N, C-alpha and C positions, 0 to 999 in steps of 0.2 A: 504494500499501499505506500510504503514513502519511498519507496526505488532505493531501496538498499538493497546490495547485493553484498553476501558475505564468501569471501575467497578464503580456504585455509589454506593452511601447508602445513603437515603434518609432520611431526619429528619422533623419535624414539630418545631421544638423549639430550640433557644439554647441550654437548659439544654444537650438534644440529642445529641450533638457534641462530646462530650470526650466518650460517648461509644461506636459511631457509628465510630470515629478515631479509638479505639483501636481494633473496629473488622475486620479494614483493614489491622492491622500490621501483614506481612507475607504474603500477597495477592497481595500487591501493592510494586512499587518501586518507586511509587510519590505520592504524596497527594495534590489535585487541589483544593482550595478554591474560589469558587465562588461569584460574589456580590450578595447574598442572604440576604436581611434586616429581615428576618424572622429566619435566624440561625448564621449570621455572624455580630459576637459582640466582642467589646476588647476580652471578657471572653474567649471566643469560639478559637479568633486568637491567645492569648497568650497558651492557652492550645496545638494546632497544632502545634505554634512553639517550644515547649517544645520536646514534643513528638517529632518530625521534629528532632533536635539536640542528643534528648536522643539516638534515632531508625536508625538515620544516615539515615532517608527517607528524600529526596528532597520537598521541598514546595513550591509550587507555585500559587501564588496570581494574586491579578486584580488592584493592584497599586505600586505606584512605593514608596510609603510610608511604606508598607509593607516590601516591599525588603530592605528598609533604617532601618526598624526596625528588621530587620532578617532572613526575610525570603528568598529562595534561587533566584526568579525568577519572576519577573511578564512580562504580554504583553498585554502592553493595548495601548489604542488609544494616539499619540502624538500629547498631545492639541496645542502644539504652531504650530503644520506645520496643525493642523486641522484651527486654525486661521489665518493662513498666505491663506488656501485654501478658505476660506469664505472672507478673506478680494478682494482676486481675483474677486471672484464671486460680491462681492458689488462694487468695480470699474467699472464692465462691466457695472451691473445694470446702476449706475447711469452717468455712460459716454453714455447713452444710448440705449444699447444694449438689442433686444429684448428678456424676460427673455423665450418664449416659442420655440426661435432658439437656445438658447444658447448649447454649447453641453455637455452632461455631464463629470463628472468628477469622476474618480476611487476613493477610498478611500486612504487614504493616509498611508504607511507601517507603522505596528504598531510598537510601543519601546518597545523593550527589555532591560528590565532592570535587571542587574545580580549584587548579593551581593559577592563580589570578597573573603571576610572573612568567609561566609558561606561554600562556594563554599570548602575552605580549610578545614574547619571541617568538611563536609561532604567525606572529601576525592577525592572530586573532580575537574579534571584539567580542566580550560577552556579556549579551544584556542579562544580570541577573535577575533583573526583574518579571524576564521571561518567562522563564524556567517555574514548572510545576514542581512542587512536592518538598521536599527537606532540601536545602542547599548549603552545601557550608563551602566556606572559601578559603583558602591558604595562599600566601605567598612565601613557600619557602623556596629552599636550593636557586 
């Protein structure tokens, strides 16, 4: 619907990441690193970040910590909100609510974290007021 096309570049171990990422340059408008312990290491992240900044390709990650380290953005669970949701369930259970008839709750909105400094380096204007949901802006690295 949005016209996005995902292009995957499978790797079986971390040492394959640099070549895989290099092969995507010129074919993609962004790089999205997923949380896969087989290939996601500190070294592979640092390579992806360097490539991102040098080639001006946005780097999307799965954790605020990597945004603080220089990636453009992450979309992840907002663990504080998930904790609040869990606390509500526990309070209901402790107050005697039968677990089997408690209405299900949908997931909390994900947390979008944007590194404003990286956005500037990449030449991207970020209109924060137009973004929906929880947004956290950092200016690290």
